[in-house]
Legacy VTK file of the C-alpha trace (Angstrom):
# vtk DataFile Version 3.0
C-alpha trace
ASCII
DATASET POLYDATA
POINTS 459 float
96.575 97.592 126.280
96.279 100.851 127.939
92.769 101.837 129.055
92.038 104.714 126.196
93.746 102.342 123.587
90.965 100.795 121.352
90.940 98.183 119.082
87.774 98.309 116.398
86.535 94.748 114.676
84.393 95.109 111.801
82.110 93.392 108.974
81.814 90.281 110.748
78.695 88.768 112.127
78.004 89.282 115.763
76.068 86.969 118.374
76.055 88.647 121.597
73.825 86.595 123.801
73.131 89.551 125.797
69.425 88.559 127.797
67.777 89.693 124.230
69.892 87.507 122.349
70.933 90.202 119.864
72.368 89.721 116.799
73.937 91.984 113.639
74.420 90.310 110.384
77.213 92.736 109.842
78.480 94.950 112.629
81.448 96.276 114.767
82.661 95.531 118.162
85.201 98.407 119.815
87.481 97.236 122.529
88.959 99.938 125.004
91.571 98.738 127.535
90.503 95.664 128.719
86.729 96.712 128.239
84.026 95.839 125.813
83.162 99.517 124.745
80.580 99.293 122.253
78.815 96.678 119.597
76.683 97.053 117.564
75.099 97.089 113.798
77.039 98.793 110.521
80.220 100.132 110.555
82.071 101.229 114.094
81.658 104.961 114.709
83.762 107.596 113.277
86.324 110.145 114.996
87.601 106.940 117.595
90.814 107.876 118.901
93.966 105.802 120.001
92.529 103.025 117.306
95.809 101.126 117.789
94.724 98.516 115.400
91.550 97.685 113.012
90.791 94.104 112.214
88.425 93.628 109.194
86.332 90.242 110.306
84.605 90.142 106.973
83.759 85.965 106.913
83.583 85.735 110.470
81.142 85.308 113.663
82.180 87.029 116.844
80.942 85.664 120.016
81.705 85.976 123.327
84.527 84.166 124.556
83.760 80.342 125.748
83.262 79.391 129.030
84.223 76.057 130.702
82.474 74.699 133.986
84.286 71.743 134.598
88.134 70.069 134.102
90.774 67.841 135.216
93.609 69.322 133.851
95.802 66.350 135.133
93.540 63.657 133.537
95.438 65.570 129.943
98.963 63.039 130.728
96.456 59.300 131.060
94.267 59.879 127.772
93.161 56.952 126.231
92.934 54.889 129.023
90.128 52.703 130.437
88.262 53.562 127.059
85.490 50.631 127.772
84.490 51.415 131.086
82.109 53.029 132.999
82.485 55.510 135.373
82.643 53.547 138.926
85.227 50.669 137.033
87.116 53.614 134.885
87.950 55.214 138.647
88.770 51.824 140.045
91.036 51.282 137.167
92.956 55.022 137.135
92.902 55.694 140.763
96.425 54.300 141.362
97.550 56.233 138.335
96.709 59.234 139.691
97.488 58.987 143.172
101.136 59.073 141.704
101.091 62.417 140.058
103.365 65.181 141.227
103.745 68.584 140.287
105.983 68.383 137.575
103.591 66.325 135.865
100.186 68.377 137.128
101.926 71.316 135.837
102.472 69.964 131.996
98.888 68.350 132.255
97.139 71.833 132.837
99.371 73.330 130.008
98.179 71.021 127.861
94.434 71.217 129.082
94.863 74.751 129.114
96.273 74.866 125.576
93.998 72.892 123.712
90.947 75.042 125.004
92.046 77.829 124.506
93.226 77.973 120.582
89.649 76.269 120.498
87.535 79.553 121.910
87.897 78.834 125.532
88.468 82.479 127.374
87.402 81.287 130.989
88.550 78.163 132.026
88.420 76.063 135.215
89.902 73.023 136.754
88.576 70.940 139.367
91.899 69.578 141.221
91.214 67.385 143.904
94.040 64.659 143.622
97.360 65.459 146.056
99.473 62.954 147.092
101.595 63.258 149.994
105.196 64.764 149.284
103.864 66.010 145.876
104.683 69.516 145.597
102.657 72.921 145.220
100.298 71.504 142.668
97.775 74.317 142.922
100.264 76.963 142.386
101.437 74.544 139.352
97.940 75.144 137.906
97.330 78.242 138.601
101.196 79.346 137.252
99.894 77.068 133.822
96.552 79.454 134.068
98.778 82.598 133.798
101.574 81.917 131.104
98.136 80.566 128.765
96.299 83.807 128.989
92.808 82.760 130.139
90.290 83.564 133.570
90.728 80.865 135.378
88.839 79.242 138.144
90.901 76.689 140.331
88.205 74.600 142.032
90.407 73.739 144.973
89.299 69.735 145.921
89.694 67.611 148.004
89.043 64.157 149.181
89.323 62.290 153.022
87.404 58.630 152.590
89.747 56.141 150.965
89.773 52.401 150.493
89.989 51.630 154.202
86.861 54.034 154.950
84.709 52.543 151.965
85.915 55.029 149.255
87.528 54.687 145.982
90.853 56.211 146.329
94.196 54.730 147.143
94.775 55.536 151.411
98.223 57.963 150.699
96.087 60.037 147.960
93.832 61.125 150.215
94.339 64.279 152.750
92.592 64.349 156.402
89.640 66.388 157.304
91.901 69.247 159.077
94.333 69.138 156.728
92.242 69.459 153.280
90.304 72.327 155.087
93.601 74.144 155.989
95.116 73.548 152.594
92.021 74.675 150.691
91.422 77.975 153.009
95.317 78.314 152.570
94.992 78.504 148.549
91.730 80.704 148.751
94.018 83.718 150.599
96.601 83.338 148.639
95.067 83.681 144.720
91.762 84.531 145.312
90.910 87.703 143.738
87.472 89.031 143.714
87.888 91.813 141.582
85.959 92.539 138.488
88.245 91.880 135.829
89.785 88.932 138.137
92.094 86.850 136.078
92.218 84.233 139.073
89.617 82.986 141.465
89.243 80.110 144.002
85.921 77.655 144.902
86.076 75.244 147.594
85.943 72.072 145.767
85.608 68.021 147.856
85.108 65.761 145.359
81.920 63.426 145.404
80.619 61.906 147.652
82.344 58.573 146.801
85.550 60.018 148.222
84.771 62.813 150.919
83.306 62.850 154.036
80.040 64.260 155.252
81.904 66.310 157.323
84.213 67.670 154.739
81.021 68.568 152.975
79.596 70.416 155.909
82.665 72.203 157.257
83.778 72.835 153.535
80.363 74.770 153.058
80.945 76.835 155.985
84.410 77.601 154.846
83.587 79.372 151.717
80.715 80.912 152.872
83.163 82.233 155.556
85.952 83.348 152.499
82.973 84.534 149.992
83.943 81.998 147.060
81.705 79.415 145.542
81.433 75.983 146.124
81.628 72.751 143.434
81.489 69.400 143.283
80.027 65.905 141.182
76.364 65.576 141.758
74.524 62.675 140.658
76.551 61.534 138.083
75.352 57.843 137.838
72.869 55.340 139.154
75.843 53.898 141.310
75.967 57.436 143.094
72.320 57.546 143.492
72.618 53.723 145.149
75.108 54.558 147.213
73.862 57.992 149.068
70.581 55.911 149.286
72.736 53.144 150.990
74.895 55.172 153.080
72.682 57.998 153.970
69.418 57.015 153.621
68.652 59.458 150.527
69.318 60.596 147.281
71.983 62.690 146.210
70.242 65.984 145.960
68.786 65.609 149.590
71.995 64.449 151.164
73.668 67.462 149.744
70.722 69.808 151.096
71.285 68.562 154.232
75.099 68.883 154.319
74.631 73.134 153.097
75.226 72.655 148.811
72.422 73.603 147.514
72.170 77.744 146.597
73.376 80.256 143.807
76.953 80.215 144.748
76.919 76.682 144.049
77.747 74.649 141.125
77.518 70.424 140.294
79.168 68.480 137.838
77.234 66.470 135.392
73.711 65.830 137.490
72.588 62.607 134.697
70.236 61.086 137.180
68.058 64.075 138.605
64.135 63.721 139.108
61.399 66.483 139.192
62.028 66.796 142.459
65.864 67.238 142.144
65.460 69.385 139.909
62.691 71.709 141.266
65.046 71.850 144.297
68.260 72.597 141.842
65.649 75.909 140.528
64.262 77.144 143.728
68.123 77.220 145.504
69.743 78.708 141.877
71.921 75.723 142.127
73.937 75.503 139.093
74.745 73.136 136.893
77.894 72.142 134.513
77.213 69.619 131.377
79.464 67.630 130.224
77.744 65.905 127.197
81.023 64.187 125.937
82.144 62.612 129.170
78.993 61.524 130.320
78.634 59.231 126.623
82.147 58.093 127.035
81.864 56.909 130.014
77.933 55.370 129.861
76.608 57.648 132.654
73.283 58.638 130.449
72.279 61.711 129.100
71.776 64.853 131.528
67.460 66.486 131.485
69.217 69.825 130.500
65.668 71.038 128.645
64.015 70.043 131.729
66.434 72.041 133.952
66.603 75.519 131.621
62.696 75.344 131.878
63.092 75.142 135.426
65.191 78.044 135.600
68.062 76.029 136.850
71.793 77.828 135.301
73.384 75.356 133.115
76.728 75.730 131.729
79.285 73.419 129.773
82.230 71.213 131.002
85.249 69.410 128.943
85.208 67.258 132.290
88.639 65.759 132.319
90.412 64.190 129.204
90.723 61.020 130.525
87.117 60.934 130.014
87.072 63.273 126.749
90.646 62.943 124.968
89.549 65.802 122.655
89.774 68.098 125.744
87.810 71.143 123.380
85.323 72.810 124.716
83.453 74.339 120.789
82.699 70.157 120.153
80.609 70.399 123.216
78.422 73.106 121.710
77.415 70.397 119.027
77.232 67.199 121.162
75.554 68.726 123.730
72.809 69.770 121.128
72.714 66.296 119.144
72.714 64.137 122.663
69.880 65.938 124.191
67.840 65.445 120.982
68.616 61.370 121.987
66.303 62.448 125.316
62.681 62.786 125.692
62.440 66.069 123.911
63.555 64.795 120.869
64.578 67.453 118.023
62.903 70.644 120.606
65.448 69.433 122.999
67.728 72.442 122.381
68.366 74.748 119.141
71.569 76.193 118.174
71.494 79.384 120.374
70.465 77.434 123.094
73.552 75.516 123.100
75.832 78.359 122.184
74.321 80.191 125.365
75.338 76.892 127.544
78.648 77.623 126.300
79.211 81.895 127.063
76.331 83.192 129.152
75.459 79.422 131.027
78.662 79.019 131.899
79.499 82.441 132.959
76.641 82.497 135.454
77.646 79.209 137.261
81.091 80.434 137.832
79.219 83.584 139.273
80.995 85.673 136.372
77.981 86.593 134.611
77.963 90.379 135.171
81.584 90.486 134.152
81.779 87.976 131.115
79.907 85.398 128.688
77.958 88.491 126.280
79.437 90.931 124.475
77.879 94.183 126.456
79.300 97.436 126.411
81.340 97.389 129.797
81.715 93.672 130.306
85.609 92.085 129.930
86.624 92.030 126.298
86.422 88.157 126.645
85.692 87.328 123.222
86.173 84.859 119.579
86.143 85.203 116.174
85.092 82.249 114.464
86.276 81.674 110.787
82.863 80.651 108.566
83.818 81.512 104.729
86.083 78.139 104.530
84.654 74.693 102.651
83.546 73.718 106.305
81.297 76.667 106.820
80.825 78.764 103.473
77.394 77.321 102.124
75.339 77.468 105.963
73.375 80.417 105.617
73.174 81.628 109.261
75.890 81.640 111.094
75.303 80.330 114.668
73.923 77.442 113.116
77.265 76.950 111.231
79.183 77.497 114.431
76.792 74.639 116.678
75.809 72.756 113.720
78.815 72.201 111.510
82.389 71.184 111.656
84.959 72.656 114.397
85.343 76.138 113.502
88.982 77.365 112.866
89.769 80.555 115.766
91.301 83.779 113.578
91.881 85.324 116.853
91.081 85.088 120.619
90.952 87.901 122.842
91.128 87.919 126.574
90.591 90.999 128.660
91.756 92.620 125.967
94.677 90.710 124.843
94.853 88.265 122.043
96.087 85.497 122.777
94.959 82.952 119.760
96.381 83.911 115.782
94.995 81.654 113.121
94.720 78.864 115.113
97.771 78.854 116.966
98.603 80.258 120.529
100.281 83.587 120.919
101.432 82.689 124.688
103.065 79.418 125.076
104.601 77.134 122.405
102.420 74.454 121.903
104.811 72.131 120.151
107.067 72.569 123.334
103.446 71.793 125.707
103.213 68.795 123.324
106.472 67.228 123.953
106.164 67.900 128.064
103.123 66.512 128.243
104.101 63.167 126.330
107.074 62.847 128.295
105.558 63.322 132.096
102.287 60.834 130.639
105.065 58.255 129.496
107.050 59.103 133.197
103.917 58.383 134.977
102.983 55.330 133.954
106.617 53.852 133.939
105.481 55.165 138.193
102.656 53.202 138.147
104.002 50.185 136.699
106.401 49.728 139.477
103.222 50.381 142.009
LINES 1 460
459 0 1 2 3 4 5 6 7 8 9 10 11 12 13 14 15 16 17 18 19 20 21 22 23 24 25 26 27 28 29 30 31 32 33 34 35 36 37 38 39 40 41 42 43 44 45 46 47 48 49 50 51 52 53 54 55 56 57 58 59 60 61 62 63 64 65 66 67 68 69 70 71 72 73 74 75 76 77 78 79 80 81 82 83 84 85 86 87 88 89 90 91 92 93 94 95 96 97 98 99 100 101 102 103 104 105 106 107 108 109 110 111 112 113 114 115 116 117 118 119 120 121 122 123 124 125 126 127 128 129 130 131 132 133 134 135 136 137 138 139 140 141 142 143 144 145 146 147 148 149 150 151 152 153 154 155 156 157 158 159 160 161 162 163 164 165 166 167 168 169 170 171 172 173 174 175 176 177 178 179 180 181 182 183 184 185 186 187 188 189 190 191 192 193 194 195 196 197 198 199 200 201 202 203 204 205 206 207 208 209 210 211 212 213 214 215 216 217 218 219 220 221 222 223 224 225 226 227 228 229 230 231 232 233 234 235 236 237 238 239 240 241 242 243 244 245 246 247 248 249 250 251 252 253 254 255 256 257 258 259 260 261 262 263 264 265 266 267 268 269 270 271 272 273 274 275 276 277 278 279 280 281 282 283 284 285 286 287 288 289 290 291 292 293 294 295 296 297 298 299 300 301 302 303 304 305 306 307 308 309 310 311 312 313 314 315 316 317 318 319 320 321 322 323 324 325 326 327 328 329 330 331 332 333 334 335 336 337 338 339 340 341 342 343 344 345 346 347 348 349 350 351 352 353 354 355 356 357 358 359 360 361 362 363 364 365 366 367 368 369 370 371 372 373 374 375 376 377 378 379 380 381 382 383 384 385 386 387 388 389 390 391 392 393 394 395 396 397 398 399 400 401 402 403 404 405 406 407 408 409 410 411 412 413 414 415 416 417 418 419 420 421 422 423 424 425 426 427 428 429 430 431 432 433 434 435 436 437 438 439 440 441 442 443 444 445 446 447 448 449 450 451 452 453 454 455 456 457 458
């Protein structure tokens, strides 16, 4: 839409997820161009000009669009494998297959991952892609192209690995880059694709994979590179007890102290999982404002443990939600993570006081935007912010008897998405994507999954 054209959404419950958790039992929202112009209780103001569309959202809850803070899109074509493994054995089982991905596979997998998230309310996505086999093509470009076609706001965390089997790491030797090659390729990706503007649709982060697969020098120089280019940093941290043991044996310290020694704590950093964090670790993250991507379903699927999310939030650590790769979360949907985050954290030490419905919604919206460094632009419904929002249908059999709409969304079954807007453009209508052909995406992901399986079987 042009900047002076408006869409008016009326007669809906609204959860703004602003700093005061403002909610309206019946309210309105006005989109002007790609921004939210107004949000409030009751009916929209009279006399609005250039209204090109009015939406009667009776029976709906409007929230900020969901923000995914950790994913591995390529894993869409290796779903359903190694289903009874812990993280370490899962990685050993799947790396030989992942090391054979190429550009058509990664493009198809990215489209599948993005389509599944977008149709379920995700408006800002990210992908941590770190597998760049030699001769595999332009993998970063393929992922960014898929995100552009799907219509979501996107951060590519350009990953890397330089510690292979011969160096005591997990990936096959031919699936890693050299230190120099990884840094050069990452810098080129940032310079070619990163957009620092307020309404940017594509941003890049520097993202060496994990202590298991990355040298100390790649971490240290990666952090220096990111800060020289003005972009964010992302990696995996404190995911398992095996990682903690590995760090103590190899570096003489735990993961958090190791990351701090390499420049990897700070308000421009976010880490995935952070399951095994002691009080000192949490205090260090809070002191430095290092963010966390909480991935409850993946943590459970791989038996990694329960992250101390209530303690992190109490300490002031920024926390968002992540799907994680769909080889460890086969559904690939972020809206189910609202419920899983709440339920799984109630199995921990804080029990029923761990998280409530509104805290879970905040993790999936404002918390995610904060972790990605975009809380000034998105993550809440406020005048001046980008028009990234979702209309959840809550008047059907699945939810109609639950009086509180936020409780219905978080505690209830996955709610249908009637409409999803990104940057003022509608990308979902009645649960179907408007931007890509879902059936064609499904066929291409199946074909590429089968092709990868054949290549992997040949060794």
